[in-house]
C-alpha atoms as one frame of an Amber mdcrd trajectory, in Angstrom:
protein
  86.018 -20.101 -79.248  82.911 -18.297 -80.140  80.865 -16.361 -77.643  78.085
 -18.957 -78.003  80.458 -21.795 -77.066  81.748 -19.785 -74.104  78.194 -19.298
 -72.860  77.438 -23.005 -73.281  80.574 -23.977 -71.376  79.790 -21.467 -68.629
  76.280 -22.938 -68.286  77.767 -26.431 -68.014  80.262 -25.273 -65.371  77.470
 -23.666 -63.331  75.319 -26.789 -63.584  78.200 -29.027 -62.525  78.932 -26.708
 -59.613  75.305 -26.982 -58.499  75.466 -30.767 -58.764  78.678 -30.818 -56.699
  77.073 -28.715 -53.971  74.000 -30.967 -53.929  76.218 -34.048 -53.639  78.120
 -32.470 -50.734  74.794 -31.816 -48.986  73.731 -35.423 -49.568  77.069 -36.656
 -48.231  76.625 -34.553 -45.084  73.125 -35.955 -44.567  74.377 -39.525 -45.031
  77.108 -38.874 -42.467  74.540 -37.584 -39.963  72.309 -40.601 -40.601  75.263
 -42.933 -40.100  76.060 -41.339 -36.753  72.420 -41.578 -35.679  72.241 -45.235
 -36.672  75.435 -45.989 -34.741  74.047 -44.283 -31.634  70.716 -46.093 -31.933
  72.547 -49.396 -32.355  74.619 -48.833 -29.242  71.577 -47.759 -27.228  69.691
 -50.869 -28.347  72.664 -53.058 -27.473  72.786 -51.526 -23.994  69.042 -52.110
 -23.670  69.109 -55.725 -24.828  72.371 -56.672 -23.122  72.725 -55.079 -19.700
  76.330 -56.275 -19.502  77.106 -54.010 -22.460  75.734 -50.960 -20.680  78.840
 -50.676 -18.502  81.149 -51.202 -21.472  79.347 -48.618 -23.598  78.894 -45.987
 -20.884  82.272 -44.263 -21.526  81.439 -44.072 -25.231  78.015 -42.571 -24.467
  79.616 -39.958 -22.213  82.165 -39.094 -24.886  79.436 -38.728 -27.520  77.354
 -36.483 -25.257  80.410 -34.350 -24.556  81.199 -34.053 -28.275  77.566 -33.199
 -28.986  77.620 -30.435 -26.358  80.886 -29.022 -27.719  79.395 -28.984 -31.223
  76.508 -26.897 -29.927  73.908 -29.626 -30.090  72.605 -29.031 -26.586
């Protein structure tokens, strides 16, 4: 291959690497949004249906514990 082709291929590799990193960031953000939506849904369910509050309480405690372990508090 010529030096020009090598440079073109290297530029493509760098661009694809940047795209991959951006997609990983987007995936992480989507995962965080999903978790937030799940938590909001459970909180709303506990609010609307008091009978669910008791059933969901262990899950809430587990989530808070996991959040604290992850350094969120």
